[in-house]
Backbone bond lengths (Angstrom), bond angles and torsions (degrees), N, CA, C in turn:
res aa  C-N    CA-C-N  psi(-1)  N-CA   C-N-CA  omega(-1)  CA-C   N-CA-C  phi
1 M - - - 1.440 - - 1.546 106.37 -
2 I 1.368 115.28 154.07 1.384 124.87 179.22 1.624 107.47 -119.03
3 F 1.239 114.93 133.90 1.475 119.15 -179.76 1.461 111.14 -126.03
4 L 1.322 111.37 135.50 1.593 121.04 -178.98 1.482 101.73 -107.65
5 I 1.390 112.62 125.65 1.473 121.41 176.18 1.390 111.75 -126.45
6 E 1.337 115.42 132.38 1.523 125.24 171.03 1.496 103.24 -113.07
7 Y 1.303 116.58 123.13 1.438 125.10 -175.78 1.507 110.62 -130.34
8 N 1.399 112.31 130.89 1.499 122.65 176.06 1.476 104.41 -91.53
9 R 1.326 121.77 99.41 1.375 127.67 -173.19 1.585 109.68 -67.41
10 P 1.380 119.28 -49.11 1.518 114.45 -178.79 1.629 113.26 -59.18
11 E 1.320 119.98 -24.73 1.449 124.43 -177.83 1.443 106.79 -96.10
12 G 1.313 123.91 -21.76 1.386 126.01 -177.19 1.513 112.35 70.46
13 R 1.388 113.90 36.21 1.435 122.75 -170.12 1.559 111.57 -123.46
14 L 1.333 113.94 129.89 1.533 118.47 164.73 1.373 112.28 -72.53
15 V 1.299 114.36 129.36 1.488 124.16 -177.11 1.515 108.64 -106.83
16 T 1.264 121.81 -48.67 1.479 122.26 178.96 1.541 109.32 -130.24
17 F 1.328 114.43 136.09 1.489 123.13 173.06 1.485 113.07 -139.06
18 E 1.370 113.89 108.01 1.492 120.84 179.02 1.425 111.30 -117.60
19 R 1.385 117.15 149.94 1.425 122.78 177.96 1.541 107.91 -113.51
20 F 1.346 113.97 142.67 1.587 118.52 177.15 1.502 100.01 -135.32
21 T 1.377 114.21 152.70 1.401 125.96 171.34 1.593 106.73 -74.99
22 D 1.269 120.30 164.19 1.402 122.51 171.26 1.467 114.14 -58.93
23 S 1.390 118.39 -34.46 1.405 120.57 178.64 1.509 115.86 -72.99
24 E 1.404 116.11 -8.61 1.461 124.62 178.21 1.425 110.18 -97.95
25 R 1.324 121.34 21.44 1.480 122.30 -177.54 1.557 113.45 -51.89
26 L 1.391 113.76 -47.75 1.466 116.27 -174.67 1.483 110.65 -70.91
27 K 1.355 121.05 -32.36 1.448 119.80 173.81 1.561 111.00 -66.62
28 A 1.330 117.76 -39.66 1.446 121.90 179.00 1.596 110.13 -56.80
29 Q 1.300 110.57 -48.33 1.433 120.16 175.66 1.487 117.00 -56.34
30 N 1.298 111.41 -41.02 1.492 115.26 179.69 1.578 110.10 -76.59
31 V 1.281 116.81 -39.51 1.479 117.02 173.23 1.505 114.81 -57.31
32 R 1.321 116.17 -41.34 1.520 125.10 176.58 1.473 110.34 -62.08
33 L 1.347 116.84 -47.26 1.479 121.18 178.27 1.610 109.97 -58.94
34 D 1.395 115.08 -50.91 1.378 119.57 -175.11 1.506 108.57 -61.13
35 L 1.387 118.97 -38.22 1.464 119.45 -175.35 1.559 107.74 -73.20
36 E 1.341 117.81 -36.01 1.415 116.56 -178.77 1.546 111.11 -69.58
37 L 1.332 117.95 -36.49 1.439 120.16 -178.35 1.624 107.98 -72.92
38 D 1.241 118.44 -34.12 1.517 120.77 170.84 1.446 110.36 -59.88
39 L 1.340 118.51 -52.70 1.531 121.17 -174.63 1.497 106.60 -61.12
40 N 1.365 118.34 -45.45 1.454 120.54 -178.94 1.489 112.08 -61.43
41 R 1.292 123.15 -42.72 1.440 125.34 173.95 1.558 114.89 -56.15
42 R 1.331 113.97 -41.68 1.480 121.48 175.50 1.428 117.21 -78.49
43 G 1.357 117.00 -12.37 1.447 123.01 178.14 1.432 111.89 80.58
44 V 1.283 120.16 28.75 1.479 128.99 -174.38 1.563 103.51 -96.85
45 A 1.325 116.34 123.56 1.495 118.71 -174.27 1.620 106.03 -102.41
46 H 1.272 119.52 66.98 1.459 118.29 175.22 1.573 110.72 -99.58
47 E 1.274 114.85 151.58 1.432 120.32 171.99 1.572 112.70 -74.59
48 V 1.301 118.66 129.66 1.454 121.05 178.59 1.450 109.46 -124.92
49 V 1.280 123.21 123.14 1.444 127.37 -177.12 1.565 112.89 -137.31
50 L 1.285 112.99 153.56 1.444 121.72 172.58 1.658 101.65 -114.02
51 L 1.348 112.31 130.08 1.450 114.39 179.92 1.563 105.50 -129.03
52 E 1.219 112.11 151.61 1.505 117.77 171.76 1.499 109.70 -114.46
53 A 1.431 110.33 142.97 1.521 117.48 175.87 1.530 106.43 -156.82
54 A 1.249 111.47 157.91 1.544 114.85 176.57 1.491 114.08 -69.15
55 S 1.363 116.05 -25.97 1.427 122.46 177.89 1.520 110.69 -155.35
56 E 1.369 112.81 162.96 1.496 113.92 173.71 1.528 117.45 -66.12
57 D 1.350 117.23 -30.54 1.463 121.78 166.39 1.540 114.14 -52.24
58 G 1.354 109.94 -52.10 1.503 118.36 179.42 1.531 113.31 -56.35
59 L 1.278 113.30 -43.61 1.553 122.97 174.02 1.473 114.09 -55.15
60 H 1.414 110.41 -45.24 1.569 115.42 177.02 1.388 112.10 -64.21
61 R 1.388 120.50 -32.49 1.454 119.74 -175.92 1.465 110.81 -80.34
62 T 1.356 122.55 -35.04 1.459 127.48 178.35 1.477 117.35 -83.15
63 H 1.310 120.17 -19.53 1.442 123.55 -179.22 1.595 110.95 -137.95
64 R 1.349 112.98 52.30 1.360 124.76 -178.55 1.623 112.97 -47.51
65 R 1.318 112.96 -36.63 1.516 115.23 -170.77 1.553 111.85 -60.44
66 Y 1.345 113.64 -27.01 1.473 112.62 175.56 1.505 118.15 -75.69
67 F 1.265 115.02 -15.44 1.450 121.40 -174.28 1.529 118.41 -114.65
68 E 1.289 113.04 -21.30 1.501 120.23 178.84 1.522 113.24 -125.97
69 D 1.294 112.54 151.09 1.498 120.59 173.76 1.462 113.06 -73.56
70 L 1.229 125.76 167.96 1.469 127.42 -179.45 1.563 113.07 -60.79
71 R 1.328 116.78 -35.81 1.395 117.46 176.02 1.508 113.11 -65.90
72 Q 1.233 119.29 -38.75 1.498 122.98 177.55 1.578 112.42 -68.35
73 I 1.286 116.17 -38.63 1.448 123.92 173.44 1.507 112.72 -55.85
74 L 1.437 113.30 -52.26 1.362 120.34 -177.71 1.610 109.85 -65.77
75 E 1.239 119.29 -43.95 1.464 120.30 176.75 1.452 114.12 -60.02
76 S 1.326 117.31 -40.04 1.505 122.46 171.38 1.509 113.58 -61.52
77 A 1.377 116.58 -43.28 1.415 117.08 178.51 1.550 113.74 -67.99
78 I 1.280 116.42 -33.04 1.559 119.09 177.69 1.530 105.61 -71.62
79 A 1.299 119.62 -38.47 1.441 116.73 -173.24 1.539 106.88 -71.56
80 D 1.401 118.95 -32.42 1.447 119.20 177.92 1.490 117.55 -65.67
81 H 1.346 114.31 -22.24 1.490 119.93 -177.19 1.485 111.15 -96.76
82 K 1.376 118.92 2.10 1.413 115.46 178.16 1.568 109.78 -91.80
């Protein structure tokens, strides 16, 4: 699966989250480009990424910062080391 994420880094907030199948790769790339161009025109400095993962759960595990706040990440890290 392919995931499009728009993230407001200063606020630590997920703005956009879209899912695409592997066969929709070109569509995902075009949506990402359109979104980045629109944000640039409006002077909005958000992070926009396309990520691949076998599942949404896998994506949440490997890219926690998009889905959890700092406190949650630290709590998870502490729990993982116990």
